[in-house]
KEMI-829273 format. One record per residue (C-alpha): x, y, z; chain; residue number from 1. Coordinates in steps of 0.2 Angstrom, whole numbers. Example, Ala and Ser with C-alpha at 12.3 -4.5 7.8 and 13.67 -1.06 7.14 Angstrom:
<drenvexs>
+-------+-------+-------+---+-----+
|    xx |    yy |    zz | c |   k |
+-------+-------+-------+---+-----+
|    62 |   -22 |    39 | A |   1 |
|    68 |    -5 |    36 | A |   2 |
+-------+-------+-------+---+-----+
</drenvexs>
This chain:
<drenvexs>
+-------+-------+-------+---+-----+
|    xx |    yy |    zz | c |   k |
+-------+-------+-------+---+-----+
|   136 |    -9 |   -92 | A |   1 |
|   143 |    -6 |   -75 | A |   2 |
|   141 |     6 |   -61 | A |   3 |
|   154 |    13 |   -48 | A |   4 |
|   148 |    11 |   -32 | A |   5 |
|   162 |    13 |   -17 | A |   6 |
|   176 |    13 |   -28 | A |   7 |
|   171 |    -5 |   -34 | A |   8 |
|   164 |   -10 |   -52 | A |   9 |
|   147 |   -16 |   -49 | A |  10 |
|   137 |   -28 |   -63 | A |  11 |
|   120 |   -20 |   -68 | A |  12 |
|   105 |   -30 |   -61 | A |  13 |
|    96 |   -26 |   -79 | A |  14 |
|   105 |   -36 |   -92 | A |  15 |
|    98 |   -32 |  -109 | A |  16 |
|   101 |   -50 |  -118 | A |  17 |
|    85 |   -57 |  -125 | A |  18 |
|    76 |   -72 |  -118 | A |  19 |
|    80 |   -68 |   -99 | A |  20 |
|    67 |   -67 |   -88 | A |  21 |
|    63 |   -52 |   -76 | A |  22 |
|    69 |   -63 |   -62 | A |  23 |
|    85 |   -67 |   -69 | A |  24 |
|    89 |   -48 |   -74 | A |  25 |
|    89 |   -46 |   -56 | A |  26 |
|   101 |   -57 |   -49 | A |  27 |
|   114 |   -47 |   -43 | A |  28 |
|   117 |   -39 |   -25 | A |  29 |
|   115 |   -21 |   -23 | A |  30 |
|   127 |   -14 |    -9 | A |  31 |
|   124 |     5 |    -5 | A |  32 |
|   133 |    17 |     8 | A |  33 |
|   132 |    33 |    -1 | A |  34 |
|   117 |    44 |     3 | A |  35 |
|   121 |    58 |   -10 | A |  36 |
|   114 |    50 |   -24 | A |  37 |
|    94 |    44 |   -25 | A |  38 |
|    93 |    27 |   -32 | A |  39 |
|    83 |    21 |   -45 | A |  40 |
|    64 |    16 |   -42 | A |  41 |
|    69 |    -2 |   -46 | A |  42 |
|    83 |   -13 |   -52 | A |  43 |
|    74 |   -17 |   -67 | A |  44 |
|    65 |    -1 |   -71 | A |  45 |
|    64 |     3 |   -89 | A |  46 |
|    63 |    21 |   -95 | A |  47 |
|    47 |    21 |  -108 | A |  48 |
|    42 |    38 |  -117 | A |  49 |
|    24 |    30 |  -120 | A |  50 |
|     9 |    40 |  -116 | A |  51 |
|     0 |    32 |  -101 | A |  52 |
|   -18 |    33 |  -108 | A |  53 |
|   -26 |    25 |   -92 | A |  54 |
|   -19 |    37 |   -80 | A |  55 |
|   -22 |    53 |   -90 | A |  56 |
|   -39 |    47 |   -94 | A |  57 |
|   -43 |    44 |   -77 | A |  58 |
|   -34 |    60 |   -72 | A |  59 |
|   -43 |    71 |   -84 | A |  60 |
|   -61 |    64 |   -80 | A |  61 |
|   -57 |    66 |   -61 | A |  62 |
|   -52 |    85 |   -64 | A |  63 |
|   -67 |    88 |   -73 | A |  64 |
|   -79 |    81 |   -62 | A |  65 |
|   -69 |    91 |   -47 | A |  66 |
|   -69 |   106 |   -56 | A |  67 |
|   -88 |   104 |   -59 | A |  68 |
|   -91 |   102 |   -42 | A |  69 |
|   -82 |   115 |   -34 | A |  70 |
|   -88 |   126 |   -48 | A |  71 |
|  -106 |   125 |   -44 | A |  72 |
|  -110 |   118 |   -62 | A |  73 |
|  -129 |   115 |   -62 | A |  74 |
|  -128 |    95 |   -64 | A |  75 |
|  -146 |    91 |   -69 | A |  76 |
|  -143 |    71 |   -69 | A |  77 |
|  -143 |    63 |   -54 | A |  78 |
|  -129 |    51 |   -57 | A |  79 |
|  -118 |    65 |   -65 | A |  80 |
|  -120 |    75 |   -49 | A |  81 |
|  -115 |    59 |   -39 | A |  82 |
|   -99 |    57 |   -49 | A |  83 |
|   -93 |    75 |   -46 | A |  84 |
|   -96 |    75 |   -28 | A |  85 |
|   -88 |    57 |   -27 | A |  86 |
|   -72 |    63 |   -35 | A |  87 |
|   -74 |    78 |   -26 | A |  88 |
|   -73 |    68 |    -9 | A |  89 |
|   -61 |    56 |   -15 | A |  90 |
|   -47 |    68 |   -20 | A |  91 |
|   -51 |    80 |    -4 | A |  92 |
|   -50 |    63 |     6 | A |  93 |
|   -35 |    55 |     0 | A |  94 |
|   -23 |    70 |    -8 | A |  95 |
|   -12 |    71 |     8 | A |  96 |
|    -9 |    53 |    11 | A |  97 |
|    -4 |    52 |    -8 | A |  98 |
|     8 |    68 |    -6 | A |  99 |
|    14 |    62 |     9 | A | 100 |
|    17 |    43 |     2 | A | 101 |
|    26 |    51 |   -13 | A | 102 |
|    37 |    61 |    -2 | A | 103 |
|    43 |    45 |    10 | A | 104 |
|    46 |    36 |    -7 | A | 105 |
|    57 |    50 |   -13 | A | 106 |
|    65 |    51 |     4 | A | 107 |
|    67 |    31 |     2 | A | 108 |
|    75 |    32 |   -13 | A | 109 |
|    90 |    43 |    -4 | A | 110 |
|    92 |    30 |    10 | A | 111 |
|   106 |    16 |     9 | A | 112 |
|    97 |    -1 |     8 | A | 113 |
|   108 |    -7 |    21 | A | 114 |
|   101 |     7 |    31 | A | 115 |
|    81 |     2 |    27 | A | 116 |
|    86 |   -16 |    29 | A | 117 |
|    94 |   -14 |    47 | A | 118 |
|    76 |    -8 |    53 | A | 119 |
|    66 |   -19 |    45 | A | 120 |
|    79 |   -35 |    49 | A | 121 |
|    84 |   -48 |    39 | A | 122 |
|    74 |   -53 |    25 | A | 123 |
|    64 |   -70 |    27 | A | 124 |
|    66 |   -70 |    45 | A | 125 |
|    51 |   -71 |    58 | A | 126 |
|    60 |   -55 |    67 | A | 127 |
|    59 |   -46 |    49 | A | 128 |
|    41 |   -49 |    48 | A | 129 |
|    37 |   -45 |    65 | A | 130 |
|    46 |   -27 |    62 | A | 131 |
|    38 |   -24 |    46 | A | 132 |
|    21 |   -28 |    54 | A | 133 |
|    25 |   -14 |    69 | A | 134 |
|    31 |    -1 |    55 | A | 135 |
|    16 |    -4 |    46 | A | 136 |
|     5 |    -1 |    62 | A | 137 |
|    15 |    15 |    66 | A | 138 |
|    17 |    23 |    50 | A | 139 |
|     2 |    36 |    49 | A | 140 |
|    -3 |    36 |    31 | A | 141 |
|   -19 |    33 |    22 | A | 142 |
|   -19 |    15 |    12 | A | 143 |
|   -15 |    23 |    -3 | A | 144 |
|     1 |    33 |     4 | A | 145 |
|     6 |    16 |    12 | A | 146 |
|     4 |     6 |    -3 | A | 147 |
|    18 |    17 |   -12 | A | 148 |
|    30 |    15 |     3 | A | 149 |
|    26 |    -3 |     4 | A | 150 |
|    31 |    -5 |   -15 | A | 151 |
|    48 |     5 |   -13 | A | 152 |
|    53 |    -6 |     3 | A | 153 |
|    51 |   -21 |   -11 | A | 154 |
|    63 |   -11 |   -22 | A | 155 |
|    74 |    -9 |    -8 | A | 156 |
|    77 |   -27 |    -4 | A | 157 |
|    62 |   -32 |     8 | A | 158 |
|    56 |   -49 |     8 | A | 159 |
|    40 |   -53 |     0 | A | 160 |
|    34 |   -57 |    18 | A | 161 |
|    39 |   -40 |    25 | A | 162 |
|    31 |   -32 |    11 | A | 163 |
|    15 |   -41 |    13 | A | 164 |
|    15 |   -39 |    33 | A | 165 |
|    18 |   -19 |    31 | A | 166 |
|     5 |   -19 |    18 | A | 167 |
|    -8 |   -29 |    28 | A | 168 |
|    -6 |   -21 |    45 | A | 169 |
|    -6 |    -3 |    37 | A | 170 |
|   -22 |     2 |    28 | A | 171 |
|   -33 |     7 |    43 | A | 172 |
|   -21 |     6 |    58 | A | 173 |
|   -14 |    25 |    56 | A | 174 |
|   -14 |    36 |    72 | A | 175 |
|   -25 |    47 |    67 | A | 176 |
|   -40 |    33 |    61 | A | 177 |
|   -37 |    23 |    77 | A | 178 |
|   -43 |    40 |    87 | A | 179 |
|   -58 |    40 |    76 | A | 180 |
|   -62 |    22 |    78 | A | 181 |
|   -61 |    24 |    97 | A | 182 |
|   -73 |    38 |    96 | A | 183 |
|   -84 |    28 |    84 | A | 184 |
|   -84 |    10 |    91 | A | 185 |
|   -75 |    14 |   110 | A | 186 |
|   -58 |     7 |   115 | A | 187 |
|   -63 |   -12 |   120 | A | 188 |
|   -68 |   -15 |   101 | A | 189 |
|   -54 |    -3 |    94 | A | 190 |
|   -40 |   -13 |   102 | A | 191 |
|   -45 |   -29 |    98 | A | 192 |
|   -47 |   -25 |    79 | A | 193 |
|   -28 |   -18 |    80 | A | 194 |
|   -22 |   -35 |    89 | A | 195 |
|   -33 |   -45 |    76 | A | 196 |
|   -24 |   -36 |    61 | A | 197 |
|    -6 |   -38 |    69 | A | 198 |
|   -10 |   -57 |    69 | A | 199 |
|   -17 |   -57 |    51 | A | 200 |
|    -1 |   -47 |    45 | A | 201 |
|    11 |   -58 |    55 | A | 202 |
|     3 |   -75 |    49 | A | 203 |
|     2 |   -69 |    31 | A | 204 |
|    20 |   -61 |    30 | A | 205 |
|    26 |   -80 |    38 | A | 206 |
|    16 |   -88 |    24 | A | 207 |
|    22 |   -79 |    10 | A | 208 |
|    39 |   -80 |    15 | A | 209 |
|    38 |   -99 |    16 | A | 210 |
|    28 |   -99 |     1 | A | 211 |
|    44 |   -92 |    -7 | A | 212 |
|    56 |  -104 |     1 | A | 213 |
|    46 |  -116 |    -5 | A | 214 |
|    48 |  -110 |   -24 | A | 215 |
|    29 |  -107 |   -26 | A | 216 |
|    32 |   -88 |   -27 | A | 217 |
|    45 |   -80 |   -33 | A | 218 |
|    57 |   -71 |   -23 | A | 219 |
|    63 |   -55 |   -23 | A | 220 |
|    76 |   -52 |   -35 | A | 221 |
|    85 |   -36 |   -25 | A | 222 |
|    98 |   -45 |   -14 | A | 223 |
|   106 |   -34 |     0 | A | 224 |
|   120 |   -39 |    11 | A | 225 |
|   120 |   -31 |    30 | A | 226 |
|   138 |   -28 |    36 | A | 227 |
|   141 |   -35 |    53 | A | 228 |
|   149 |   -18 |    59 | A | 229 |
|   135 |    -7 |    51 | A | 230 |
|   131 |     6 |    64 | A | 231 |
|   113 |    12 |    61 | A | 232 |
|   114 |    26 |    74 | A | 233 |
|   131 |    33 |    67 | A | 234 |
|   124 |    32 |    49 | A | 235 |
|   109 |    42 |    54 | A | 236 |
|   119 |    56 |    62 | A | 237 |
|   130 |    55 |    47 | A | 238 |
|   117 |    57 |    34 | A | 239 |
|   105 |    69 |    44 | A | 240 |
|   121 |    81 |    47 | A | 241 |
|   124 |    81 |    27 | A | 242 |
|   106 |    83 |    22 | A | 243 |
|   101 |    98 |    12 | A | 244 |
|    87 |   104 |    19 | A | 245 |
|    83 |   117 |     5 | A | 246 |
|    65 |   121 |    -3 | A | 247 |
|    72 |   115 |   -19 | A | 248 |
|    80 |   100 |   -13 | A | 249 |
|    63 |    95 |    -4 | A | 250 |
|    52 |    99 |   -19 | A | 251 |
|    65 |    89 |   -30 | A | 252 |
|    63 |    75 |   -17 | A | 253 |
|    45 |    77 |   -19 | A | 254 |
|    44 |    77 |   -38 | A | 255 |
|    56 |    61 |   -38 | A | 256 |
|    43 |    52 |   -27 | A | 257 |
|    28 |    56 |   -37 | A | 258 |
|    38 |    49 |   -53 | A | 259 |
|    43 |    35 |   -46 | A | 260 |
|    25 |    31 |   -38 | A | 261 |
|    16 |    33 |   -56 | A | 262 |
|    11 |    16 |   -57 | A | 263 |
|     2 |    17 |   -41 | A | 264 |
|    -6 |    36 |   -44 | A | 265 |
|   -13 |    26 |   -60 | A | 266 |
|   -22 |    14 |   -51 | A | 267 |
|   -27 |    28 |   -37 | A | 268 |
|   -35 |    37 |   -51 | A | 269 |
|   -43 |    23 |   -58 | A | 270 |
|   -51 |    19 |   -41 | A | 271 |
|   -59 |    35 |   -39 | A | 272 |
|   -66 |    35 |   -57 | A | 273 |
|   -74 |    16 |   -52 | A | 274 |
|   -80 |    21 |   -37 | A | 275 |
|   -87 |    36 |   -43 | A | 276 |
|   -97 |    25 |   -57 | A | 277 |
|  -103 |    13 |   -41 | A | 278 |
|  -110 |    24 |   -32 | A | 279 |
|  -121 |    32 |   -45 | A | 280 |
|  -127 |    18 |   -52 | A | 281 |
|  -128 |     6 |   -36 | A | 282 |
|  -139 |     8 |   -21 | A | 283 |
|  -128 |     5 |    -7 | A | 284 |
|  -141 |     9 |     6 | A | 285 |
|  -148 |    -7 |     4 | A | 286 |
|  -133 |   -16 |    10 | A | 287 |
|  -136 |   -10 |    26 | A | 288 |
|  -154 |   -23 |    27 | A | 289 |
|  -141 |   -37 |    25 | A | 290 |
|  -126 |   -34 |    36 | A | 291 |
|  -131 |   -45 |    51 | A | 292 |
|  -120 |   -56 |    62 | A | 293 |
|  -122 |   -70 |    50 | A | 294 |
|  -112 |   -81 |    39 | A | 295 |
|  -120 |   -73 |    25 | A | 296 |
|  -118 |   -56 |    31 | A | 297 |
|  -100 |   -59 |    33 | A | 298 |
|  -100 |   -64 |    15 | A | 299 |
|  -111 |   -48 |     9 | A | 300 |
|   -99 |   -37 |    18 | A | 301 |
|   -85 |   -45 |    10 | A | 302 |
|   -95 |   -43 |    -8 | A | 303 |
|   -98 |   -25 |    -2 | A | 304 |
|   -80 |   -20 |     2 | A | 305 |
|   -73 |   -29 |   -13 | A | 306 |
|   -85 |   -19 |   -25 | A | 307 |
|   -84 |    -2 |   -15 | A | 308 |
|   -67 |     6 |   -16 | A | 309 |
|   -66 |    17 |    -1 | A | 310 |
|   -52 |    24 |     7 | A | 311 |
|   -46 |    22 |    24 | A | 312 |
|   -54 |    37 |    30 | A | 313 |
|   -70 |    33 |    23 | A | 314 |
|   -69 |    14 |    29 | A | 315 |
|   -70 |    19 |    48 | A | 316 |
|   -89 |    26 |    49 | A | 317 |
|   -94 |    11 |    38 | A | 318 |
|   -86 |    -1 |    49 | A | 319 |
|   -94 |     8 |    66 | A | 320 |
|  -110 |     8 |    57 | A | 321 |
|  -110 |   -11 |    55 | A | 322 |
|  -103 |   -12 |    73 | A | 323 |
|  -115 |    -1 |    80 | A | 324 |
|  -132 |    -2 |    71 | A | 325 |
|  -130 |   -20 |    63 | A | 326 |
|  -123 |   -26 |    77 | A | 327 |
|  -110 |   -36 |    69 | A | 328 |
|   -92 |   -30 |    74 | A | 329 |
|   -85 |   -45 |    65 | A | 330 |
|   -92 |   -37 |    48 | A | 331 |
|   -85 |   -20 |    53 | A | 332 |
|   -68 |   -29 |    55 | A | 333 |
|   -71 |   -38 |    38 | A | 334 |
|   -75 |   -22 |    29 | A | 335 |
|   -58 |   -11 |    36 | A | 336 |
|   -48 |   -28 |    34 | A | 337 |
|   -54 |   -37 |    18 | A | 338 |
|   -56 |   -19 |     9 | A | 339 |
|   -38 |   -17 |    10 | A | 340 |
|   -37 |   -38 |     3 | A | 341 |
|   -45 |   -36 |   -11 | A | 342 |
|   -41 |   -17 |   -16 | A | 343 |
|   -38 |   -19 |   -33 | A | 344 |
|   -26 |    -4 |   -32 | A | 345 |
|   -15 |   -13 |   -22 | A | 346 |
|   -17 |   -29 |   -33 | A | 347 |
|   -12 |   -20 |   -48 | A | 348 |
|     2 |   -11 |   -40 | A | 349 |
|    10 |   -28 |   -32 | A | 350 |
|     8 |   -35 |   -50 | A | 351 |
|    17 |   -22 |   -59 | A | 352 |
|    29 |   -19 |   -45 | A | 353 |
|    34 |   -39 |   -44 | A | 354 |
|    30 |   -42 |   -63 | A | 355 |
|    20 |   -59 |   -55 | A | 356 |
|     1 |   -62 |   -57 | A | 357 |
|     3 |   -74 |   -44 | A | 358 |
|    10 |   -64 |   -32 | A | 359 |
|    -3 |   -52 |   -33 | A | 360 |
|   -17 |   -63 |   -33 | A | 361 |
|   -10 |   -71 |   -18 | A | 362 |
|   -14 |   -56 |    -7 | A | 363 |
|   -34 |   -60 |    -7 | A | 364 |
|   -30 |   -80 |    -7 | A | 365 |
|   -19 |   -79 |     9 | A | 366 |
|   -29 |   -64 |    19 | A | 367 |
|   -47 |   -67 |    16 | A | 368 |
|   -50 |   -83 |    24 | A | 369 |
|   -41 |   -76 |    40 | A | 370 |
|   -51 |   -61 |    39 | A | 371 |
|   -67 |   -70 |    37 | A | 372 |
|   -61 |   -82 |    51 | A | 373 |
|   -58 |   -69 |    63 | A | 374 |
|   -74 |   -59 |    59 | A | 375 |
|   -84 |   -75 |    63 | A | 376 |
|   -77 |   -76 |    81 | A | 377 |
|   -81 |   -58 |    84 | A | 378 |
|   -98 |   -61 |    79 | A | 379 |
|   -99 |   -74 |    92 | A | 380 |
|   -95 |   -62 |   105 | A | 381 |
+-------+-------+-------+---+-----+
</drenvexs>
């Protein structure tokens, strides 16, 4: 099967021969200059008409709980009330990030690979990891919106290190949440948290690229070559000039982004169901008695943030309580950072996007020790 791009015949990256591994299915380089045609979500995506029972089941659960709460339906049992309230709270907290993330994914699919990679820099390079870290810091989305964009970058050809640096630097570092943290814990601790998260993202990105180079982790099968004479500014001007800003096209971009983000939405919905069950049957208030500025307090914070799925907007007040009331700034930092590193939504999304459990499980393996070390140092102050 061949595709015509720029007048040249390009081999499809998805071979249908049996016996080939997923990594070998995507061995060819992809080079795109047209902005009129949206790209597929993945060079190895396979259309399937199977019903996604997990997504639909969790979606129905969340919808029923949400409607029950806003309708004022009398929920006699306390756990049932907590489940309904949690679904209401989580949906209201996350919806904008999910929609903006879907819009970003839809737009990303219409941007040429060369343009994306010219911004992120050369895959596997130190400067590329630094650029990805800064992009993650500057993008104002919640952790679930960021996740969809990060998976889109991987499908565009970003190295594993760039994707991880972008993902690790992003979840709570949005402009909005930074202002909230300044109000809650002060400018000094907020800036220290930001710098520490940048260091972890950068170090983790370099380590992931090193592990890929040493063949310990699989590399991104999508390859993009950037022309030496590629003019980024000229390409942007040309794309903006010829873009269709009609409402119908924008809605089409949004729908495309939602379709491409189905595997992330599935785990977001599952996360809402799980956190509603945890809040209903686990007494979270008792954790506050154990979160002191000690080694055991750090590990208990790690345990709590692993078990309790908290969106980035909800993590800031809890982290502030750990800084102000428990007197443990390191625990607050661990709650912010380790919550992203151990988030099952991110782990499962990584697994499905990269087709590798090893890559997904290396996210907490690489980042959590760094987070705990920096948290311990912060508590020493």
